[in-house]
N, C-alpha and C positions, 0 to 999 in steps of 0.2 A: 517493776513497770517503767517503761520509758517515758520521759517527758516530751519527747518529740511528738507533735500532733499526728494522729492517725485517723484516716476517714476510710470506711467501708462502702463499697457500692454492691448492691444486690440486683443484677440486671442481666440483660441479654447482650449479645456480641454482635456488633455490626462490623463485618470484615473490612469494610473501607474507612473505618475509623471516625465516622462523623457523629455517631450516636452511641448509646449503650456504654458498656464498661470501658472501652477506649476512650471515648469522650470524656467520661467521668475521670478516668485516670489523668488524662492530659490536664484537666482542670485542676485536680488535687495538686498535681505537680506544679503547675503555674502559681498556684496560691500557697506554695511552700508547705505543702502537707503530704505526708506518707500515705500512699493509697493502697488499699486491699480491694480484692473483688471476688465475690461468689457468683458464678455463671448460672443463670436460670435457663436460658435458651441460646441456641446457636441459630443465627439467621444467614440466608443468602440474600443480601440486599446491597444496593448501591445508591447512588444519588437519584436514580430513575424509579427506584420501588423495591418492594420486598417480593423476591422470587419464591423463597421457601423459609420455613423455619423448623427447627427441631428442638423440642423441649427436653431438658435433661431429666433423667428420672429423679423423682421427688427424693428418694433415698439418698441420691448423690448430692443433690443440694443440701440436704440435711448434714451430710457428712462434710461438706465443704465449710458450712457455718461452724460445725463442731470444731473443725481443724483450727479455725480462726479464733474463735472465743475461748478455747482451752489454752491457747498459746500467748496471746496478747489482746487485750480488750481495746478495741478501737474507741476513739473519744467521741465519734459521731457516725452515724450510718444513714444511707439513703437507699431507696429501692426504686427501680424503673419498671421494665418489662417483667411482670410476674404473670404468667399466662393462664395458671390453672388454680383451682380452689386449693388442692393439696399443697401446692407451693406456698400460697397465702398463709395456710394454716401453720406450715413450718416457720415462715418469717414471723407470724404473730407470736408463736411460742417463743421464739428467740428473743424478740423485743421485750415480751413480758418478763423473761428471765433476767435480762441485763438492762441496768437503768442507764442508758445513754440517749442522747438526743437522736431522733429518727425522723427523717423527712421522706414522705411519700411523693414521688412524681408519678402520678396515676396513668401510666402510659397505656393507651388503648389503641390509638391510630397512629400511624407513622405519618410523616409530612406529606408522603405521596398518597395518603388515603387509605393504605392497607391496615387491616384489623390485625391487632397484635395480642388480643386477649380473648379468651373464650367468654361467650355471653353469660354462661352460668356463673363465671367468676365475678362478674360485676356486683351482684347482689352480696356476695361474700366480702368483697372489698369494702362496700358501703357499710355494711352491718358490723363487721369484725375487725378488719384491718385498719381502716382510715382512724377510728378512735384511738389507736394505740400511738399514733405519731404526734410529735411536737407540732409539725406543720405538714400541710399538703398543698401541692403547688400545680393545680390543673390549669390548662389552657381553657379558652372558652368553650371549645367543643367538648372537653373532658368534664368541664363543670356542668354543661348542660346534660350530659349523658348521666351524670351521678345524681343530679338534682331533680331531673326531669322537667326542668324549666328552660324556656328559650330565653336566650340573652341577646339583646340587642342594643342595649345602651348601659351606662353607668348605674342607673336606677335598677335595672335587672341584675347586675352584678351584685349589688347591695343585698337584694332579695335572695339571691342564691346563696350569698355568704351566710345569711341568717340560717338557711336550711343546713348548710354544713356545720355551723356553730351549735344551733339549737336542736335540730332533729337527729343529724348523724352523730353529733357530739365530738367533733374535732376540737382541738385545743386552739388551733389557729388555721387560717386558710389563706394562700397567696393566690390570688387569681390573675392570670396574666391576660392582658387585654389586647394583645398583638393582632388578633384576628378581627378586631373592630376597626372602623374608619377613624382617621384623624391620627393624633400623636399616640405613641405607644405608651399606654398607661397601664401600670401594674399596681395591685392592691393587696396590702396586708391587713387582714381582719383578725383581731382577737376578741375575746369576750368584752374587752375593756376599751380597746383602741382600734383606730383606722389609720393606716399610712398609705398615702397615695404618691406614686412616683411616676413622673411623666418625662419622656424624652421625645425629640422629633422622630417621626417615622422614617426609617431608612428603606428606601425603595430598592428591594432586592429579592430574588428568589432562593438566594442562598442562605437558608435558615434551617438546613437539616441538622437535627440534634440540638436545637436550641433549648428545648425543655430539659433535656439531660444535663446539658452544660450549666444551665441557671440553677437547677436544683443541687448540682455538684458544688457550685460555688457557694451556695448557702451552707451546705453540709461541711465544706472545708472551713469556713469562718467558724461554724459552731464547734468544729473539733479544736479550734484555737481557743475556745472559751469566750467568744464574742457573744452578744445576745442576739436574739433572732432578728430584732429590728435592725441592728448593726449588720448582721449577715445579709438581710434583705437588700439593705442600701448598697452594700458593696457588690453584691451579686447583680444588681441593676446596672451598676457602672461597668462591671466586667462583661456581661453580656452584650451590652450596646456597642462597647469597643469590638467585641469578637464579631459581631454582625457587620459592623461598619467596615472592618478590615478583613472580610472574608477572602480566603485565598483563591477563589474561583476554580475549585476542583471538580471534576466530574462533568457530565453531560446533562445532569438534570438539576434538582434542587441540591446545591452544593452546601458542605459544612461551613461552619464558622472558624474563626482563627482563635484558638485557645491560648495563644501566647502574645496576643497583641496589647493586652492592657498592662500599662506601666505604672499604674497608680499604687496607692497603699495596700 
């Protein structure tokens, strides 16, 4: 087994590179981690929206994961767009079999507002897949959808975190507050601690793929052996730099800059 840190992403493909496995791979590379990817869906999308999506056959997703895990065990993994119940079941079985840190970015809606997951899959996500993860990283809209509660302020965020921890049974949840007013505040909740990180809001519409990139940065640091809190803090610095220095690509909601962060 290699000592070189390896991170795996299980997610969809954005052909313009702003989100999904390409964004994850760029983030892994930028953080000095060898990246692997199992593709769940092929999308036709760009900075202006999602035009179409094709979900790979579930048997093929299973073969991809089998190929990866029977050759070299990743040190951490994350998932993004998993559109169907059958796909989620395959991922859940894989996670249960291999004891590595697992981060779920519960991708449901693209930045453009397009749905990326079957409605029937949300219940399975909540009841079966989320409890298998070390951490879950929903944005405000995803946290509302999963918890069934409206979020308008930090008090609501804490109440929703309790639903994730006590009712759904996750080990930890990182709720991204970027869709609220004021500074950009992200929260890490575990059963024992709360960590709150705040940065000044960056006024830009170029935030395509921020959720993918943020969770990939956390996963990369976990692959290096860092704690979840250390990984969360680093990912916050990384994504803030990526948004601030976005390259201005595309005619809609452009991507972030995966290579701008020059810190630790």
